[in-house]
N, C-alpha and C positions, 0 to 999 in steps of 0.2 A: 344478502349479497352472496353470489356464488363464489366458491373458493377459486382462487387464481393460482395456477402453478407458477413457481419461480422459473423464469426462462432458462437460467443456467443449470437447472437441476433436472436433468433428463437422461444422463448417461448410465446411471447405476440402476439396474433392474431391481435391486433390493429396496429401493424407495426413493422418495423425492420430497422437496420442500414445496409448501403452498401457503398462501395467505388467505385467511378468512376473517372478515370483520376487523381488518387492520392488525391481526395477530399472525405471527409466523409459526407454522407447524411443520413437523416432519412426519410423513406417512411411511410406515415400514410395511412393505408388502410381504405376503407369505414367503417369498423367496429369500427375504432378509431376516425372517424371524429367528432362525436357528442361531445365526451369528449374534444377533442382538440379545437374545435370551441368554446365551453363554456369557456375553459381556456383562450383563446385569447379575447373573447368578454366581459367576465365578469370583466376584469381588473386585474385578479389574476396574469396573466403572467407578466404584467408590474410591479406590486408590487413586485413579487418574484425576478425578474431580478434587479430591482432598489435596493433591499436590499441585493443583492449578494447571494441570496439563490438558484437561478436556472440559469443554463447555458443558455445564450441567443442564438438565432438562426436567420438566414435570410431566407426569403421565396425563394424557388427555383422552384416554379411552380407546375404543376400537370402532372400526367401520368396515363391515363386510370382510372380516378376516384379517384386516390390516390393523396394525397397532399405530396409534397416533400419539406423538409426544410434542411438547411445547418447549423448544430450546430457549435458554436465557437470551434475550435480545442483544445483538451487537449494534451499538449506536451508529457506527459508520463502517461500511464495507470498503476495504481497500484491497489492492491487488499487488502481487509481487513486483511488477514493473513500476510501481509507485513507491516502493520501499527503498530506504537507503541501505548501504552495505551492512551495517550492524543489525538492522531490522531483519534482513534476509538471513544473516548468520544466526541470530537468536531464534528465528523460526526453524532453521535447520536443526539446531541443538535441541529445541523443544520436541521436534518430530522424533529424534533419536531417543530422547528420554521417554517419550510416550511408548515407543516400541519396546524399550527395555522394561518398563513397568508392566506393559501388557504381557510380556513373556513370563513374568513371575506367576501369572494366573492362567497360563496355557493359552494365551491369545497372541495375535500378531496383526500388524497393519498390512492390509492387502494392497493399499496404495499409499504413496507418500507425496502427493501433490502439494505444492506450495499454496494452492488455492484452498486447501483444507485448513489453513491457518489464518486467523484474524488477530487484530490487536484489540485487547480489552483492558481498560484501566492501565494503559501504558505497557502492557506485557503481552507476548504472543500466547495464544491458546488454540488448541486443536478443536475444530468445530464439527467434524463429520463423524457422528456416532456410528454410522454404518461402514466405516473403513476398517473395522476390526473383525477378524475371523479366527476360528480355532487354529492354534499353532500346528503346522504340519511338520513332516520330517524332511521336506526338501529345502531348497534355498529360499532366501527372503525374496518374495515375488516383487516387492517394492524397491529393490536395490537400484535397478536401472533408473527408475523414475526419481528416486531421491538424488542420484547423481546428476540427472538432467535438470531437475528443478532447483536444486540447491548448490551442490558442490561445484559443478562446472561453471555456473554463473559467478559464484564467489571467487573462483580461481581466475577467471577472465577479468573480473573487476579488480582484484588485488594485484594483477600483473600489468594493468594498463590504466585505462581511463574510466571514471565513474559513469560515463555515458553508455558503456557496455551493459549497464544494468537494464537498459531498455530492450536488450535482446529478448528478454522474457516476454515482451509484448509481441514481437514478431513470431516467436515460437511458443504458442500457447500450451503445447504439450511438453515443454522443456527444451533447453538448448541441446541439439543433437551432439552426442559425444564425439563422433568423428570431426564435426566442425570445431568443437571446443579444442580437441587435440591439435588440430591444424593451426589454431590461432595462438596457442600457448607458446612461450619461448622454449628454445631447446634446453635451457637450464632446468626446466620443470621435469625433464626425464630423469634427473638426478635425485629427485625428491620422492620419497616412498608414496605419499598420498596421491599426487598427480599421476605418478607412474601406474599405480595399481588401479585407481578408481576412475581415471579418465583415459590415459593412453592405452594401457593393455585392455581395459574394458572396451574401448572403441574398436581396437583390433579384433577382439573376440566377437563383437557385435557384427563387424563387417564380414568376418569369416562365416558366421552363422547365416547372415543375409545372403551370401554368395551360394551357400548350400541349399537353403530352404526358402529364400525370399525374405523380404523385410519383416521384422517383428511387428506384430499388431500393436497399434497404439490407440485403438478406438475406444477402449474402456478401461476403467481403473483396475479391474481384476487382471487384465492382461499386461499392464505396465510392469516391466521388470523381468519378464520371463525370457527376454532375449539373451541373457547372460547368466551363466551358472558358475559361481566360484569353484575352484578346484577342490577345496576342502568341503567337508559336509557341514552345511550351515546348521543342520539339526543339532550337531555336537558343538559347533564353534561359532554360533551366532554372536555370542558376547564378544568374541575376538573381532568379528566384522564390525560390530557397533563401536567397539573401542577404537578401531582403526579409523572409521568414519568420523567419530567425534574428535579424535586427535587431528585429523586432516582438516576438518572444518575450523576447529579452534586455532589452527596455525595460519589460517588466512588472515590477512590484515590489509587495511587501506588507510593511507594518510589523507585525511580530509583537509584540503587546502585549495582555495581559489581566491580570485579577486573579491568576490562578493561575500565570502565568509568573514572578511575583515572590514566589512562596510561600516559598521557602527563605530569602529575605532578611528575612522578618518572620513568625517562628513564635512565637506566644505560649505554645505548649504544651511546649516543650523548653528545659530549661537546657542549658548546655554539657555538663554531666555526663550528662544523660539522652540527648542526641544522641550523645555518644561511646559510651555503653553500647549504644545501638541499632546504630551502625555496627560496633562490635566484635563484637556477637552475630551480626549478619547475615554478616559476614566470616568468622567462625569456622565457622558452619554451612555456608556455601557452600564453604569450603576443604575441609571434611570430605566433602561430598557430591560435589564435582567433576562437576557436571552437564554434559551435552552442550548442552542448550538451557535458557535461562531466559526466562520471560515476566515482565516487570516491569509488573504491571497497576496502572494509576494512577500512571504513572512520573513525572508532573510534568515537570521539565526534566532528569531523568535522573541525579540524584545516586547513587541505589542501582543504577541500570543500569550505571554506570561501575564500581562495586564488583563487581557480578556479572560484568562483562567481564574481571576479573582471574582468574576461576575457570571461565569457560565460553567456548567458541568462538563462540557465537551468543547474543545477548541481543535479544529483541524487546521494545521499550519502547512500551507502549500507554498512550495518554492521550486523553481526550475533548476536550481543549482544543487546537485547531490551533496556537495561538501557542506552547504548550509544546513541541509536536512540532516546529515550525519551529525553535525555539531548539536543541533536541537535535540535529536533523539538520545544521544549519549548523555547530554546534560539532564534531560528529562528522566532518563532511566536512573542516573546516579542520585538525583534529587527526589525520585519517586513522585513525579508530577503526573498523577493518574489522569488528569483532564486532557493532557496534550497528546495529539496524534500528528506527528510531522510526516509529510508525504512529499515525494518528488512529483511536481506537476508544473509544467510550463504552460502558462496561460495563452501563449501564442500558438500552442499546439497541445491542448489538453487531451487527457486519455480518451480514446475513441471507444465506440461499441465494437467489440471484436468477438471472435468465436463463431460457432455455428449460427448461420443466418444473422450474424452481427447482433446476437441477442444474449450470449452467455455472460459477457462482462459489460457492465453499465458505463455510460459516460459519466463525467463529473456532474453534469446537469441532472441526469436521471437519479443521482443519489442525493439530490437536494429537494427543496431549497433549504438553505440555512436560515435561521432566524435573523442573524446579522452577518454581513460580510465586511471585512476590513480590506480596503484597497488603498494602502498608504504608500506614497512615493512609488506608485506603480504605473499610473495611466500614461505618464510621459514615455515610459519604456515601451508601452504598447503602441502609442500613437506616433512617436517619432522613431523609436528603435525598430519597430516592426511595421510601420506604415498602416496601422489599423485606424480607420476614421472614428471620431468620437461617437457617431450614431451607432456603429457596430459594437463598440465597447459598451455603451450604455444598454443596448438591447440584450447583450449576453449577460451582463451583470444582473439585469432585472430578472433573468431566469434562474440565477444562482442563489439569490437571497431575497427575503422579504424586506429587509432594511439594509442600507449600505452606508458605511462611513468611508468617504472617498476624499483623497487629497488632490488638489489641482496645483501643479508646479508650473509657474509661468516661464516664458522664454528668457527672461532676464536672470533666472536662477542659474547658479554656477553649474549644477548638474546638467541642465538642458543646454547651456552654452557649450559644455564639454561634448555632449552628444552631437551637436551641430558643427563642431569644429572639424574642418577637413572635408565637409560634405556640403552639398547645395541645400539651402533651406527652401524646400518646396511646400512648407506647412503653413500656408497663409491662413488657414482656418484654425490654427492652434492658438486660440485666444480664450479668455475667460467667458466672453459672450457666447461663442460657439459651443464651448464646453457646457455651459448652463442650458443652452437651447437643446442640445442633444440629450442630456440627461432628463430634462423636463418632459420629454416625450414618453418616458417610462417611469419616472419617479416624481414624487412631490417633495419639495424642499422643506424639511422640518426646521433645520437650523443651519446657519452659515457662520464659521468662525475663522477670521483672519489670524495668521500665525506671525504676528509682528515679532521682531523687526523685519522678517522676510516678507515677500509678497505671496507666499504660499497660503492656500485657503483650505480648510476642512469643511466638508458638507455632511450633514446627516440627512439621508434621503429615505423616503418610504415608497416602496414599489406600488404603482397604481394598480 
């Protein structure tokens, strides 16, 4: 099989990622050999890996003057616009720690893109081995990019609504600092972090653009060259990193929403019905023993935790940033290494974006999962978002090989609440139409009524 270049790995002339025989490799071109060799020989690589800051790799030989390495696999690739607030903040602090560690060995990050961070075993890790270069005497070239990818989004999020986290999807090269400055409240001018790293930074960038034209943002090596701090970073880089770390650490967001308290107030389940649901899902997962589970509409992760007892990786997807924040903070505190919570709205899942719409994958392209859970979800899609059963079934069949799905009938309290105050135009919202639509894409392995309610669980196998 011919090697296939990873679509999103083309901007750095120092090297790129490719897949051969199902294994991911990184090719380091001659242009990138000096920086890579310095990273390895200086001791920086060993220190970064030992501290859990950098993804380790194995040497895989050479090819026509290029060095080939095999990075440790990441089980599921996620993107900054899918992270909750604390995930983005943890990724920012990791990037600063990586820079500080690299400096001890005469190295520096030449770019600080949030896309260079992934989550592995519940914690962030830097994945781009080619982002390191010998430490120079000038300013930190990745400073602007760090502020655009991390600090500005965190500030906007902490000063307003969690939905602003999706700005990173619209601005793949980071939130422009002048835009961030204009959106922040006036009170932010009175705080050192926002004043220095966003407001004054944005003004300096605008003045530079007026004199010389806009700073280039086409490649990682150029990111950050648009703004030079007044003091010499060669002598005071530690002060800059201290200031950024303090500014990032001082951001906060209170995760609260209607859905984050869903489990505490459920009118649809008696204790008996909830116990039956948990027992059935547990039994089916124990029998299937999947490698990956996607909990679609996970809320705060009750069933994600159950799935984690039977699968090494559970991707918990929910459209509510507060629910995902709750899941992530609990998983981090309890060291639940199997759990990866992500913000993903099934009525509008992550699209393919970037150059030629190929740099960032859709959710579907990152699958399929061995098993997907769609519990208490379909009625939100079918009635809350007017998505017909056939469309839901077709999409789910592309996301997972097997599906555990719950049907919630019209006489259920949750559905009655959704229909109150609006016209019921959902004549085909019936068990028969549900089963017919899903039968076009799945084979029914088991069906389990959840007495005393009229809800039903289905275990389905994609055709």
